[in-house]
N, C-alpha and C positions, 0 to 999 in steps of 0.2 A: 339450142346452144350445145356445143359439144363439150364434153369433160376434158379438162387438161390432165394429162397423165405425166408424171415425172419420168425423165429418161432414167433407164436402168443404170445403176452405179456398178462400175467395173472395178473389182479389186484386183490389184496386181500382186503377184507373189514375189516380185523382185524387191530387194531391200532398197529403200530410198536413200540415195546419197546426195549430199549437197553438190551443187554444180561447182566444177573446178574453178577456183579463183585464178585470175591472171596473176603471174609472178610479179612481185614488186620489183622495181628496177634496182639492180645491184648498187650498193653504195660504193662510190669511188673513193678509196682511201689508200694511204701508204702504210706499210707496216711500221710499228713503233718500236724502237730499240729500247729496251728497259735496263740494259747493262751498259757500262762505259765502254767506249771503243778501245780496243787493245793498243798499246803504244806502238807496236810494229805495223799497225794497219793504217797509219796516217797517210792520206793520199797526197801525193806531190803533183805539181803541175807537169803535164806531158812534156817531155823533153823535145826540143826543136831537133829535127834531123840535121846532122852535121854534114855538109856537103864538101866536095873536093875544093871548091873555091874558098869556103870558109877556112879550111885548114891552110890552104896556100896563102891566104891573106894574113892569118895569124903567124905563120912560119916567117913571113916577110917582116912583119912587125918585130918579131923576136930578133931577126937578123939586123934590122935597121937600128935596134936599140943598143947594139954593141954587146949585149949580154949573152948571145947565142953561141953555138958551137958550129959544127959542120952542117951542111944542108940537111943530112939525115937526122942529126940530133935536133935541129930546129923543127923539122917536120914531125918527128915523134913527140916533141914536147908540145907542139901545137895541137896534135891529136889528143894527147892526154888532158891538156887544159880544157879543150872544147867538149870532149866526151865525158869529162868528170871522172876519169879512171885514176 
């Protein structure tokens, strides 16, 4: 019967580092605001784009009410009212 011999032990001179761990999935979150919102930063709803037809309709309404002036005055008043200026 043959004698069993142990395999030679190889000692590495490299430092042993733990295996790289897979990165954990990033947490999905939103930043938290810890201070009050400044008064000037209040969002308003997006303004609807004022079209030529919208202005013409409002100018006609002003004219038909009997409260308007000339065509130009009615048009400019309609623009001011619709655009909020």
